[in-house]
C-alpha positions in Angstrom: -0.2 0.0 0.0 2.9 2.2 0.4 4.7 1.2 -3.0 3.1 4.7 -4.4 4.9 7.0 -2.0 8.4 5.5 -3.1 10.5 8.2 -4.3 11.5 8.6 -8.1 15.6 8.1 -7.9 17.8 8.9 -10.9 20.6 6.8 -12.2 23.3 8.3 -9.6 20.9 7.6 -6.8 20.0 4.0 -7.7 23.7 3.6 -8.1 24.7 4.4 -4.7 22.1 1.8 -3.4 23.8 -0.8 -5.4 26.4 -3.1 -3.5 27.0 -5.6 -6.5 25.7 -7.2 -9.2 26.2 -10.4 -11.6 25.3 -12.0 -14.4 23.4 -15.5 -13.7 22.5 -16.3 -17.2 23.2 -14.7 -20.7 22.7 -15.6 -24.4 24.1 -14.0 -27.3 23.4 -13.8 -30.9 24.6 -12.0 -34.1 22.4 -8.9 -33.4 21.2 -9.5 -29.8 22.2 -9.8 -26.2 19.9 -11.1 -23.3 20.8 -11.4 -19.6 19.4 -12.1 -16.5 21.3 -9.9 -13.7 21.1 -10.2 -9.9 21.4 -7.1 -8.1 22.5 -7.0 -4.4 21.7 -3.7 -2.3 23.3 -2.0 0.5 20.9 -2.9 3.5 21.8 0.3 5.8 21.4 2.5 2.8 17.9 1.0 1.7 16.6 1.2 5.3 17.7 4.8 5.7 16.1 5.5 2.1 12.8 4.0 3.4 12.7 5.3 7.0 13.4 9.0 5.6 10.2 8.7 3.6 8.4 7.1 6.4 7.5 4.0 4.5 6.9 0.7 6.6 9.0 -2.3 5.7 9.8 -5.8 7.0 12.8 -7.9 7.0 12.1 -10.8 8.8 12.1 -14.2 6.7 9.5 -16.7 7.5 10.3 -20.1 7.5 8.9 -22.2 4.5 5.0 -22.8 4.5 3.5 -25.6 2.9 0.5 -25.1 0.6 -2.0 -27.7 0.2 -4.2 -26.9 -3.0 -7.5 -28.5 -2.8 -9.8 -28.2 -6.1 -13.5 -28.8 -5.5 -15.5 -29.2 -8.5 -19.1 -30.8 -8.6 -18.6 -31.3 -4.9 -15.5 -33.6 -5.2 -12.5 -32.5 -3.5 -9.1 -33.2 -4.9 -5.8 -32.9 -3.7 -3.6 -35.5 -4.7 -5.5 -36.9 -7.2 -5.4 -36.3 -11.2 -6.5 -34.1 -12.1 -6.0 -31.1 -9.8 -5.1 -28.0 -12.0 -5.2 -25.9 -8.8 -2.1 -27.7 -7.5 -0.7 -27.6 -10.9 -1.1 -23.8 -11.0 1.0 -23.5 -7.8 3.7 -25.8 -9.3 4.0 -23.4 -12.5 4.5 -20.1 -10.2 7.7 -18.6 -11.3 10.4 -18.9 -8.6 10.9 -15.4 -6.8 12.8 -13.9 -3.6 10.1 -13.7 -0.8 9.7 -13.0 2.8 7.7 -16.4 3.0 8.9 -19.0 0.7 5.9 -21.3 -0.2 6.6 -25.2 -0.9 4.2 -27.2 -2.9 4.3 -30.8 -1.7 5.3 -33.8 -4.2 2.2 -35.5 -4.0 3.8 -38.8 -3.0 2.6 -41.8 -1.3 4.3 -40.1 2.1 2.0 -37.3 1.4 -1.0 -39.5 0.6 -0.3 -41.5 3.8 -0.1 -38.0 5.9 -3.1 -36.2 5.1 -6.2 -36.5 2.8 -8.3 -33.5 1.0 -11.2 -33.7 3.4 -8.6 -34.0 6.6 -7.1 -30.7 5.3 -10.1 -28.7 4.9 -11.3 -30.0 8.2 -8.2 -28.4 9.7 -6.6 -31.6 11.2 -4.0 -30.4 13.6 -2.2 -33.6 13.8 -1.8 -34.7 10.1 -1.4 -31.0 9.1 1.6 -30.7 11.5 3.0 -34.1 10.3 3.2 -33.2 6.8 4.6 -29.7 7.4 7.3 -31.1 9.9 8.2 -33.4 7.1 9.0 -30.6 4.8 10.8 -28.4 7.2 7.9 -26.1 7.3 6.7 -23.7 10.0 2.9 -23.5 8.7 0.6 -25.0 6.6 -1.3 -23.0 3.9 -4.6 -24.9 2.9 -5.9 -23.3 -0.3 -9.5 -24.2 -1.2 -10.4 -23.3 -4.8 -13.8 -24.0 -5.7 -15.0 -24.1 -9.4 -18.3 -22.6 -10.7 -19.5 -20.5 -13.3 -21.2 -17.2 -14.0 -24.6 -18.2 -15.1 -25.3 -14.9 -17.1 -21.9 -15.1 -18.9 -20.9 -18.7 -19.0 -17.4 -17.8 -17.5 -15.1 -19.8 -15.1 -15.1 -18.7 -11.7 -13.3 -19.7 -8.6 -13.7 -18.9 -4.8 -10.5 -19.1 -2.8 -10.7 -19.8 0.8 -7.1 -19.8 2.5 -6.6 -20.8 5.9 -3.2 -20.8 7.5 -2.3 -23.4 10.5 0.6 -23.6 12.7 2.5 -22.3 15.6 3.0 -18.7 13.6 -0.3 -18.7 11.7 -1.9 -16.1 14.2 -5.4 -17.8 12.9 -5.5 -15.8 9.6 -8.0 -16.8 7.1 -8.9 -15.2 3.9 -11.5 -15.4 1.0 -11.1 -14.2 -2.7 -12.8 -14.8 -5.7 -11.5 -14.7 -9.7 -13.7 -14.5 -12.8 -12.0 -15.4 -15.8 -11.7 -12.7 -18.7 -13.7 -13.8 -22.0 -10.8 -15.4 -23.6 -9.0 -16.5 -20.4 -8.9 -20.3 -20.0 -9.1 -22.2 -16.7 -5.4 -22.6 -16.1 -4.6 -19.1 -16.6 -7.5 -18.1 -14.2 -6.1 -20.5 -11.7 -2.4 -19.2 -12.2 -3.6 -16.0 -11.8 -5.2 -16.7 -8.7 -2.5 -18.7 -7.1 -0.3 -15.9 -7.7 -2.6 -13.4 -6.1 -2.7 -16.0 -3.0 0.8 -15.9 -2.8 1.3 -11.9 -2.9 -1.6 -11.8 -0.3 0.0 -14.3 2.3 3.5 -12.1 2.2 1.7 -8.8 2.3 0.1 -10.5 5.7 3.3 -11.5 6.9 4.9 -7.8 6.5 1.9 -6.2 8.3 2.6 -8.7 11.2 6.4 -7.9 11.0 7.2 -4.5 10.0 9.8 -2.8 11.9 8.7 -0.5 14.3 11.5 2.0 15.1 9.3 3.9 17.2 9.5 1.2 19.9 12.7 0.1 21.3 13.4 -2.3 24.5 16.1 -4.3 26.1 15.9 -8.0 27.3 18.2 -9.9 29.6 17.9 -13.6 28.6 19.5 -16.4 30.0 21.0 -19.1 27.1 21.2 -22.9 28.3 24.3 -24.2 26.9 26.5 -27.6 27.0 29.8 -26.1 25.2 31.2 -23.0 23.8 30.1 -23.6 20.1 26.3 -23.5 21.4 26.7 -20.1 22.5 28.4 -19.1 19.1 25.5 -20.7 17.1 23.2 -18.6 19.0 25.3 -15.5 18.4 25.3 -16.3 14.8 21.2 -16.6 14.5 20.7 -13.4 16.6 22.9 -11.4 13.9 20.0 -12.5 11.3 17.1 -11.2 13.4 16.1 -7.7 12.0 14.5 -6.8 15.1 17.7 -7.1 17.1 19.6 -4.1 17.1 22.5 -5.3 19.4 23.2 -8.6 21.6 26.2 -8.1 24.2 27.4 -11.2 26.4 27.3 -10.5 29.9 28.0 -13.6 31.7 29.5 -16.8 30.3 29.7 -20.2 32.4 29.9 -23.8 31.3 26.2 -24.3 31.3 25.1 -20.9 30.7 25.5 -17.7 28.6 23.7 -14.4 29.6 23.1 -11.7 27.0 21.2 -8.6 26.7 19.1 -8.1 23.4 18.5 -4.3 22.4 15.7 -4.5 19.8 12.9 -2.6 18.0 9.1 -3.4 18.3 7.6 -5.2 21.0 7.8 -8.8 22.6 5.5 -10.7 20.4 7.2 -9.4 17.3 10.6 -10.6 18.6 9.5 -14.0 19.7 8.3 -14.7 16.4 11.2 -13.2 14.6 13.4 -15.2 16.8 11.4 -18.5 16.1 12.1 -18.1 12.3 15.9 -18.6 13.0 15.0 -21.5 15.4 15.0 -19.7 18.6 13.1 -20.3 21.4 12.4 -17.2 23.6 10.0 -18.0 26.7 9.7 -16.9 30.2 11.4 -18.5 33.0 10.6 -18.8 36.6 13.4 -16.0 37.2 14.4 -14.3 33.8 13.7 -14.7 29.9 15.1 -18.0 28.5 16.7 -18.2 25.1 17.0 -22.0 23.6 18.4 -23.1 20.7 15.6 -25.0 18.5 16.1 -27.8 16.1 15.1 -27.4 12.5 13.4 -30.7 11.1 12.2 -32.4 8.1 12.8 -32.6 4.1 13.9 -29.1 3.0 14.7 -27.8 6.5 18.0 -26.3 5.7 18.5 -22.7 7.3 17.8 -20.0 4.7 20.2 -17.4 4.2 19.5 -13.6 5.6 17.9 -11.5 3.3 18.6 -7.9 2.5 15.6 -5.4 2.6 
């Protein structure tokens, strides 16, 4: 919603924000050159630009979210069955950098054993958690697309109901409708709807995690450790959390480290951001406790930090 307030920058101003670039792919012919370029920007300079124009932004990278595309037609639900053009639409989405990486399941025998269409629509917590855990996902997105037609114009239409389940889902559900243009095939309509769903999911995440520079706080946390490497790993993960401005070690023993965290935003946002980096913040009997979490499942590798 703030996109229109971005300033129009000249070439020199844009160059000042660019850290580096590289050629990812290139093609040449006798009279033509095509290339895909990847640009990296200077984080502090971009943050300063956005703050100068009072534009809200988020940096917290979500853990992967597993999407279960369920297609309803004539009262029948399809998830793993073929055809499922709704699942095909998510599989055909172009890859892009996103704060909320979506994962489309393979649809193999393990997936079929984990959960069925009716169980997913019903929000079966145990089965949703099981399949999400196997893919290393934090939450599960159940996206139900119900097919119908516009009677007066005989055009395809889909009603999309999206519900997010999991520890950081915050109970968010949204509904949207998409009607085909006169010459638009159902496959193109579903692809457009899938693209809109991914954008809406990311926008919701941004709203929950935009950086609040008007709020600052500090927290002293106890970090249980069994070896020095545990604290080093915690320190690395803290450095990836956008809400944390500083983390200072104030005490270290064989079984515990104590650190002071200086952060922006509120405690709820901080807890959520830490969880995305497998750090669990909780209230202990005496003080706050910060523990190392463990990433599990297929595709559970720690994602790299993302610059704004």
